[in-house]
C-alpha positions in Angstrom: 104.8 -8.1 -39.8 101.1 -7.1 -42.1 99.0 -4.8 -39.9 95.3 -4.6 -40.1 95.6 -1.7 -42.5 97.6 -3.5 -45.4 94.7 -6.1 -45.0 92.4 -4.0 -45.7 94.2 -2.3 -48.5 94.8 -5.4 -50.2 91.1 -6.3 -49.6 89.9 -2.7 -51.1 92.5 -3.7 -54.4 91.1 -7.2 -54.8 87.5 -5.6 -54.5 86.8 -8.0 -51.5 84.6 -7.1 -48.0 86.4 -8.1 -45.0 84.2 -8.2 -41.6 86.1 -7.3 -38.4 85.4 -11.4 -37.4 88.0 -11.7 -40.5 90.5 -9.2 -40.1 92.5 -10.8 -37.4 92.5 -14.1 -39.0 93.6 -12.8 -41.9 96.4 -11.4 -40.8 97.5 -13.9 -39.0 97.4 -16.0 -42.0 99.1 -13.6 -43.9 102.0 -13.5 -41.6 101.9 -17.1 -41.6 102.6 -17.1 -45.4 104.9 -14.4 -45.6 106.9 -16.2 -42.4 107.0 -19.2 -44.5 108.3 -17.5 -47.8 111.4 -16.2 -45.5 112.4 -19.5 -44.3 112.6 -20.4 -48.1 114.8 -17.6 -48.9 116.9 -18.2 -46.2 117.2 -22.1 -47.2 121.0 -22.8 -48.6 121.3 -22.5 -52.8 124.4 -24.5 -52.6 125.2 -25.9 -56.0 126.4 -29.1 -54.0 122.8 -29.8 -52.8 121.0 -31.6 -55.8 117.7 -31.8 -55.7 117.1 -33.2 -58.6 118.2 -36.6 -57.7 117.5 -37.0 -54.1 117.7 -40.6 -54.3 121.1 -40.9 -56.6 119.8 -42.8 -59.4 121.4 -42.5 -62.8 120.6 -43.7 -66.2 117.7 -45.3 -64.8 116.0 -46.1 -68.2 117.0 -49.1 -70.3 118.6 -49.1 -73.6 116.2 -48.8 -76.5 116.5 -52.2 -78.5 115.0 -53.7 -81.3 112.9 -56.6 -80.8 111.3 -59.2 -83.4 108.1 -58.6 -84.1 104.9 -59.8 -86.0 105.4 -60.6 -89.3 103.2 -58.2 -92.1 101.2 -61.4 -93.3 100.3 -62.3 -89.5 99.8 -57.9 -89.2 97.0 -58.2 -91.8 95.5 -61.7 -91.7 92.4 -60.1 -89.6 92.0 -56.7 -91.6 88.8 -56.3 -92.9 91.1 -55.5 -96.4 94.0 -54.5 -97.2 95.8 -54.0 -100.3 100.1 -54.5 -101.3 100.6 -55.0 -97.3 98.6 -52.3 -95.9 95.2 -52.0 -94.7 92.2 -50.3 -96.8 91.0 -47.8 -94.9 87.3 -45.9 -95.6 87.7 -42.7 -96.6 85.2 -40.7 -94.0 83.2 -37.6 -95.1 
């Protein structure tokens, strides 16, 4: 359990000023945070629990497959300028 003195020491190290009105609230909040961390530390870390896949899904991604595309001529027909089957791009300075 965190005490008022420990809160004041932490505040001093962090160069924070704590008023007496804030001290009770900060002490209570710090104790809640530490209690929560203790709860997490007490949780079972069984290897049988799989948190990476909580929905039981496997291989949800589709297989990659090659599909037909537009022909090079169709792609280049709206190009401002093309040469030897490639877009011609102006050099920027």
